[in-house]
PALO-138452 format. One record per atom (N, C-alpha, C): residue in three letters; z negated, y negated, x negated. Coordinates in steps of 0.05 Angstrom, whole numbers, plus 32768, in hexadecimal, padded with zeros to 4 digits. Layout:
BEGIN
AlaZYX...
END
This chain:
BEGIN
Met769A826581A4Met76A782548190Met76C28261818BLys76CA827A818FLys76E78283818DLys76F4827681A5Lys76E9827681BCLys76F5826E81D9Lys76FF825381D3Ile76ED823F81C3Ile76F6822681BBIle770E822581ACLeu770A82368195Leu772282378181Leu773E823D818CTrp773B8251819FTrp7754825E81ADTrp775C824581C0Ser774C823881CFSer7752822281E2Ser7762820D81D3Ala775A820581BDAla776481F281ADAla778081FB819EThr778182148198Thr779C821D818EThr77AF821B81A1Ala77A9822781B9Ala77B9822881D2Ala77C6820D81D7Ala77AF81FC81D8Ala77B981E081DFAla77CD81D281CALeu77C581D981B1Leu77DA81CE819ELeu77F881D9819EMet77F481F581A5Met781081FD81AAMet781E81F581BDLeu780F81EF81D9Leu781D81E481EELeu782581C781E7Ala781681B881D8Ala781B81A081D4Ala7834819F81C3Thr783D81B281AFThr785281B0819BThr786881BD81A6Ala786881CF81BAAla787E81DF81C2Ala789681CA81C7Pro789381B481D5Pro78AD81A381DFPro78B7819C81C0Phe78A7819681AFPhe78B581888191Phe78C581A38185Ala78B881B98189Ala78C481D3817FAla78E281D6818EVal78E481D581A6Val78FE81D981B1Val791081C681ADMet790381AA81A9Met7917819281A0Met792281998184Ala791481A38173Ala791A81A68158Ala792E81B98158Asn792D81D58167Asn794381E8816AAsn795A81DF8173Asp795981CF8186Asp797381C38196Asp798181B0817BLys797181A18173Lys797F8194815BLys798981A08145Leu797C81B7813DLeu798681CC8128Leu799F81D58133Ala79A181E4814CAla79BA81ED815BAla79D081D8815BGlu79C881C0815FGlu79DF81A8815DGlu79E881A68147Ala79D981A48131Ala79DC819E8113Ala79EE81B6810EGlu79E981CF8112Glu79FB81E48108Glu7A1681E58116Lys7A1781DB812ELys7A2C81D8813ELys7A4581C28132Leu7A3581AB812ALeu7A418197811ALeu7A4D81A280FEMet7A3E81AD80F3Met7A4181BB80D6Met7A5E81CB80DCMet7A5E81DB80EEMet7A7381F080F6Met7A9081DF80F5Gln7A8A81CA810CGln7AA181BB8110Gln7AAB81AA80FAAla7A9A81A280E6Ala7AA3819680CDAla7AB081A680BEGln7AA881C380BBGln7AB681D580ABGln7ACE81DA80B4Glu7AD181DB80D1Glu7AED81DF80DCGlu7B0281C680D5Met7AF481B280D9Met7B05819980CFMet7B0B819480B3Lys7AFA819F80A1Lys7B00819C8086Lys7B1B81B38084Ala7B1581CC808FAla7B2A81E0808CAla7B4781D08097Glu7B4881C480ADGlu7B5D81B980B9Glu7B6B81A280A7Ala7B598195809BAla7B6281828087Ala7B6F818A8070Val7B64819C8062Val7B6B81AF804CVal7B8981B88054Ala7B9081C5806CAla7BA481D08071Ala7BBA81BC8078Leu7BB281A58084Leu7BC8818C8089Leu7BCA8183806BAla7BB981808058Ala7BC18177803FAla7BD68186802FGlu7BD081A58034Glu7BE281B68029Glu7C0081B18032Lys7BFF81AC804CLys7C1B81A98059Lys7C2A81928055Ala7C14817E804FAla7C2681648044Ala7C2C81678027Ala7C1E81738018Ala7C2881777FF8Ala7C4581887FFCSer7C44819C800CSer7C5B81AD800CSer7C71819B8014Met7C6D818B802AMet7C818179803AMet7C8E81648021Met7C7C815B800FMet7C80814B7FF5Met7C9381547FE1Glu7C8B816E7FDDGlu7C9D817C7FCDGlu7CB781807FD5Ala7CB681897FEDAla7CD081887FF9Ala7CE281757FFAAla7CD681608000Ala7CE281497FFFAla7CEF813E7FE1Lys7CDC81427FD0Lys7CE381367FB8Lys7CFA814B7FACAla7CF981677FB4Ala7D0F81747FAEAla7D27816C7FBAGlu7D2981697FCFGlu7D3F815E7FDEGlu7D51813F7FD1Ile7D3981317FCDIle7D4481157FBDIle7D4E811D7FA5Glu7D4381317F95Glu7D4D81337F77Glu7D6A81427F7DAla7D6B81527F8FAla7D8881627F95Ala7D99814C7F9AThr7D94813A7FADThr7DA681267FB5Thr7DB081127F9DGlu7D9D810B7F8AGlu7DA380F97F77Glu7DB281077F60Ala7DAD81227F5CAla7DBB81337F4AAla7DD881367F54Ala7DDC81387F70Ala7DFA81397F7AAla7E0481237F76Ala7DFA81097F7CAla7E0480F17F76Ala7E0E80E97F57Ala7DFB80F27F48Ala7E0080F27F28Ala7E1681017F22Ala7E1881197F2CAla7E2C81267F25Ala7E4A81227F31Glu7E4B81137F49Glu7E6181077F52Glu7E6C80ED7F40Gln7E5980E47F37Gln7E5E80CA7F29Gln7E6780D17F0FAla7E6080EA7F05Ala7E6280F27EE7Ala7E7B80FF7EE6Glu7E8A81067EFDGlu7EA881107EFEGlu7EBB81007EF2Pro7EC781077EDCPro7EDC80FC7ECCPro7EF080F47EDCGlu7EF880D57EDAGlu7F1180CF7EEAGlu7F2980CA7ED7Pro7F3F80D07EE0Pro7F5780CD7ED1Pro7F5A80B97EBCGlu7F6280BB7EA6Glu7F6080A27E95Glu7F78808F7E9BThr7F8E80957EA4Thr7FA180877EAAThr7FB0808C7EC3Ala7FC3807B7EC6Ala7FD0807E7EE5Ala7FE1809A7EE5Glu7FEB809E7ECDGlu7FFB80B57ECAGlu7FEB80D47ECDAla7FD180CE7EC7Ala7FBF80E87EC6Ala7FB180E47EE3Ala7FB480D27EF2Ala7FA680D27F0DAla7FB280E77F22Glu7FC980ED7F20Glu7FDA80FE7F32Glu7FF381077F27Thr7FF681237F29Thr800E812E7F1DThr801D81417F31Asp803081457F29Asp803E815D7F39Asp804181747F30Ala804F81877F38Ala805281A37F2BAla805A81A67F0ESer8069818C7F08Ser8073818B7EECSer806281807ED7Gly804781777EE3Gly803781687ECFGly803D814A7ED0Glu804E813E7EDEGlu805381237ED9Glu804881157EF5Ala804380FF7EF0Ala803980EE7F06Ala805380E97F1DPro804A80E97F34Pro806180E37F46Pro806E80C57F44Asp808580C77F4DAsp809580AF7F49Asp808680947F57Asn807780997F6DAsn807080847F7AAsn805580807F6DIle804B808B7F58Ile803480837F49Ile8035807A7F2EAla804880897F1FAla804880827F03Ala805380697EFBVal8046805D7EE7Val804D80447EDFVal806480467ECDSer807780337ED4Ser808F80347EC2Ser808F801B7EB2Tyr808B80037EBCTyr80887FEE7EAETyr80737FD67EB6Glu806A7FC17EA9Glu80577FB07EAEGlu80647F907EA8Glu805C7F837EBFGlu80677F647EBAGlu80507F547EBFAsp80447F457EADAsp80317F337EB0Asp80137F3E7EC1Gly80107F567EB9Gly7FF97F627EC1Gly7FFA7F767EDALys80157F757EE4Lys801B7F827EFBLys80297F987EFATyr80257FB37EFETyr80317FCA7EFATyr80447FD57F0FPhe805B7FE57F05Phe806C7FEC7F17Phe807680087F15Thr808080147F26Thr808D802E7F24Thr80A980277F19Glu80BA803F7F15Glu80D2803A7F0FGlu80E280327F25Asp80DA80357F38Asp80ED80277F54Asp80DE800F7F5DAsp80D07FFD7F4AAsp80C67FE97F4EAsp80B47FE27F66Ile80A47FFA7F68Ile808D7FF57F7BIle80737FEF7F6CPro80637FE17F72Pro804B7FDB7F6APro80377FF27F67Thr802B7FF47F53Thr801A800E7F4EThr800380067F3ETyr7FEE80137F38Tyr7FD5800D7F2BTyr7FD8801C7F0CAsn7FC380137EFAAsn7FC680187EE0Asn7FA8801E7ED5Val7FA0802E7ECFVal7F8580347EC5Val7F8580397EA5Gly7F7B80247E93Gly7F75802B7E7AGly7F6A80477E71Glu7F6B804D7E55Glu7F5C805F7E4EGlu7F3F80637E4CAsp7F3680487E4BAsp7F1B80447E4BAsp7F10803B7E6CGly7F21803F7E7EGly7F19803E7E96Gly7F1D80217EA7Thr7F2B80127E93Thr7F2E7FF87EA0Thr7F497FF57EB5Ile7F457FEC7EC8Ile7F5A7FEA7EDFIle7F697FCC7ED8Asp7F817FD17EE3Asp7F8C7FB57EE3Asp7F857FA47EFATrp7F877F887EF6Trp7F817F747F0ATrp7F867F777F23Tyr7FA07F7E7F27Tyr7FA87F807F42Tyr7F977F927F53Thr7F967FAB7F48Thr7F837FC17F53Thr7F647FB67F5CPhe7F5A7FA67F46Phe7F417F9C7F49Phe7F417F897F61Ser7F527F787F5DSer7F577F657F72Ser7F587F727F90Gly7F697F897F91Gly7F687F977FAAGly7F557FA47FB4Phe7F3F7FAB7FA0Phe7F267FB47FA9Phe7F177F9F7FBAArg7F187F867FACArg7F087F737FBAArg7F147F6C7FD5Arg7F337F647FD6Arg7F3F7F617FEDArg7F3C7F728003Tyr7F3E7F8D7FFBTyr7F3B7FA08011Tyr7F207FA28022His7F097F9A8010His7EF07F9E8018His7EE57F828026Ser7EF97F718023Ser7EF77F568031Ser7F047F57804CGlu7F1A7F65804EGlu7F287F618068Glu7F2D7F7D8074Cys7F2C7F938069Cys7F377FAE8075Cys7F207FC28077His7F077FC2806AHis7EF77FD8806FHis7EE77FD98087Val7EE77FC08093Val7EDA7FC380AEVal7EE27FD680BFCys7EFE7FDD80C1Cys7F0D7FF180CECys7F12800980C0His7F1B800680A8His7F238020809DHis7F0D8026808AGly7EF980218087Gly7EE5802E8078Gly7EE18025805BPro7ECB80238050Pro7ECA801D8031Pro7EDB802D8020Asp7EE580208009Asp7EF4802F7FF7Asp7F0D803E8002Gly7F188034801BGly7F2F80448025Gly7F29805D8030Glu7F1180638036Glu7F0B8080803FGlu7F118084805BGly7F198071806BGly7F1880758087Gly7F0080738098Ser7F01807680B3Ser7EE9807480C2Ser7EF1807D80DDThr7EDD808380EDThr7EE980908109Thr7EF8807A811BTyr7EF980638110Tyr7F0B804F811DTyr7F26804B8113Ala7F2A804E80F7Ala7F44804E80EEAla7F47805F80D6Pro7F61806780D0Pro7F66807E80BEPro7F5F8075809DAla7F63808A808AAla7F5C80818072Ala7F7480778064Leu7F75805D805BLeu7F8F804D804DLeu7F9480568035Lys7F8180668028Lys7F86806C8008Lys7F998084800FAsn7F9A80938025Asn7FB180A8802BAsn7FC9809C8030Ser7FC980888044Ser7FDF8076804ASer7FED806C8031Ala7FE08062801EAla7FF08054800AAla800080677FF8Leu7FF580817FF9Leu800380957FECLeu801980A47FFCAsp801780A78015Asp802E80B18023Asp8041809F8033Met803A80868034Met804980768040Met805D8061802BAsp807680608034Asp808480508027Asp807980368020Tyr807C80298008Tyr8071800C8008Tyr807B7FF98017Tyr80967FFB8021Tyr80A37FE68030Tyr80987FEE804CAsp809480058055Asp8087800A8070Asp806B7FFF806FPhe805D8005805APhe80407FF98055Phe803D7FDC805CVal80537FCB8050Val80517FAD8051Val80577FA8806FAsp806E7FB6807CAsp80747FAE8094Asp805D7FB180A8Val804D7FC780A4Val80357FCC80B5Val80237FBB80B7Ile801B7FB3809FIle80067F9F8098Ile800E7F8380A3Thr802C7F7E809DThr80347F6180A8Thr80367F6280C5Asn80427F7680D4Asn80497F7180EDAsn80367F848100Gly80277F9680F6Gly80177FA28106Gly80227FBA8110Arg80167FCF811FArg80247FE68129Arg80127FF0813FLys80207FFE8155Lys801280078169Lys80198026816ELys800780368172Lys800A80568175Lys7FFD805E818BIle800D806181A5Ile8000806681C3Ile800E807E81C7Gly7FFD809481CCGly800A80AF81D2Gly7FED80C381DAAla7FF480D681E1Ala7FE080F181EDAla7FD280F381D6Ser7FD780F881BCSer7FCA80FD81A7Ser7FBF80E78193Glu7FC980CD8197Glu7FBF80B8818AGlu7FC3809D8199Asn7FAD808D8191Asn7FAF807081A5Asn7FA1805E818ESer7FB38051817DSer7FA78042816CSer7FB880258167Val7FA88011815FVal7FB87FFB815DVal7FB07FE98140Met7FC57FE48133Met7FC07FD68116Met7FC97FBA811APro7FB77FA78118Pro7FBD7F8B811CPro7FD37F7F810AAla7FE37F6A810FAla7FF47F6080FCAla7FE17F4B80EDPhe7FEA7F4F80CEPhe7FDB7F3B80BCPhe7FE97F2680B2Gly80087F2380BDGly801B7F1380AFGly80157EF780AAThr7FFD7EED80BDThr7FFC7ECF80B6Thr7FDC7ECD80ADAsn7FD27EE580A1Asn7FB97EE48093Asn7FBD7EE48078Asn7FBB7ECA8069Asn7FC07EC78047Asn7FAB7ED9803AAsn7F967EE08045Asn7F807EEE8038Asn7F897F0E8033Val7F9D7F158044Val7FA77F308040Val7FC37F2B8038Met7FD77F188043Met7FF17F1C8038Met7FF17F128016Cys7FE37EFF800DCys7FE17EF57FF1Cys7FDA7F107FDETyr7FCC7F207FEATyr7FC37F357FDDTyr7FCC7F517FE4Leu7FE27F4F7FEDLeu7FED7F6A7FF9Leu7FF07F7F7FE7Asp7FFF7F787FCEAsp80037F8E7FBCAsp7FEB7F957FAAAsp7FD57F837FAEAsp7FBC7F8B7FA2Asp7FB17FA27FB2Ile7FB27F9D7FCEIle7FA27FAE7FDBIle7FB17FCB7FDDTyr7FCC7FC97FDDTyr7FDF7FE17FDBTyr7FDB7FEF7FC1Val7FD57FE27FA9Val7FD57FF47F8EVal7FB87FFB7F8ETyr7FA37FEC7F99Tyr7F857FFB7F9ATyr7F8680127FA9Leu7F91800F7FC1Leu7F9080297FD6Leu7F9E803E7FC7Lys7FB6803C7FB8Lys7FC280517FAALys7FAF805D7F95Ala7FA4804F7F87Ala7F9080587F73Ala7F7A80687F80Arg7F6F805E7F9AArg7F5B806D7FA4Arg7F6580867FB3Gly7F7F80897FB8Gly7F89809F7FC3Gly7F9280B57FB1Thr7F8C80AC7F94Thr7F9380C17F80Thr7F7680C67F74Asp7F6580B77F7AAsp7F4780B57F6CAsp7F4880AD7F51Ala7F5F809F7F48Ala7F5B80957F2DAla7F4A80807F2EVal7F4380707F44Val7F2C805D7F45Val7F1A80687F55Gly7F0080687F4FGly7EEB80757F63Gly7EE680637F77Arg7ECC806C7F86Arg7EC2805E7F9BArg7EB280447F90Gly7EAD802F7F9BGly7E9F80167F8FGly7EAD80037F82Arg7E9E7FF07F7AArg7EAF7FDF7F67Arg7EB97FE97F4FPro7ED07FE77F46Pro7ED57FEE7F2APro7EC77FE07F12Pro7EBD7FE97EFFPro7EAD7FE47EECPro7EC07FD27ED0Lys7ED77FD77ED3Lys7EE97FCB7EBELys7F027FC17EC8Lys7F087FA97EBBLys7F1F7F9E7ECBLys7F307F8E7EB6Glu7F4B7F8D7EB6Glu7F567F7B7EA5Glu7F587F5D7EB1Lys7F5D7F4C7E9ELys7F5C7F2E7EA9Lys7F727F267EBDLys7F6C7F137ECCLys7F7F7F087EDCLys7F947EF57ECASer7FAD7EFD7ECCSer7FC17EF07EBFSer7FC67ED47ECDAsp7FD47EC57EBBAsp7FDA7EA97EBFAsp7FF17EAA7EDBVal80017EBF7ED9Val80167EC37EEBVal80097EC87F09Tyr7FF87ED77F08Tyr7FEB7EDF7F1ETyr7FDA7EC67F2EArg7FCD7EBC7F18Arg7FBD7EA17F22Arg7FD17E8C7F30Glu7FE57E8A7F22Glu7FFB7E787F30Glu80027E827F4AAsn800E7E9B7F4AAsn80157EA47F66Asn80017EA57F7BGlu7FEB7EA87F73Glu7FD17EAA7F85Glu7FCD7E907F92Asn7FCC7E7A7F82Asn7FCC7E5E7F8BAsn7FDF7E547F9AAla7FFB7E5B7F91Ala80127E587FA0Ala800F7E647FBECys80087E7F7FC1Cys80067E897FDACys7FEF7E817FF0Met7FDA7E797FE1Met7FC27E6F7FF3Met7FC77E527FF8Gly7FD77E447FE9Gly7FDF7E2D7FF2Gly7FCB7E167FF4
END
């Protein structure tokens, strides 16, 4: 009887051995997959933390940039032409200060066109028109707001440093500078009414930019166009 039972037990063990091996293999594979899953989870957590850190850094950079831009816009601008640029005596230079006004156009004591900025920031019509005409005809070479570019110099500086009549001559007839240190060509605009009819406008706008009396971008406030201006414009554009 005992022999029969032992034989039956042995036979059962032999019969179930392959299933036990398979179960052990599957258990080992499951444990391996579990370890891989844990490693992937740890890697995902690390990536998530890195992404969060990058987002925080990006937000901080954006906030710093916006704050700098807001601070730049908040800088007070001179209230009048006289306050825009002063010499050692505290007075505006002769080529800037307003001496008189005729039909909405402002002049220095030497009868040279200049700009005017009111106490509330309102600019004269000629300066506002100069902003529009400059960005229509000049900014492609000389950069937005008279700031210059890699191709051409900053005209906002030229308007301050150059004599008015020299400025008119260069715009009308053009100019070439060919040499070892400089090679530039300014085309003539004498036949371009979109420039010549608004030459004083462009000039006073650039003077205002040169002294920072008018900031970058479109001026927010302007005087009305005078009837005399409108008549002269129509006559010039023909």
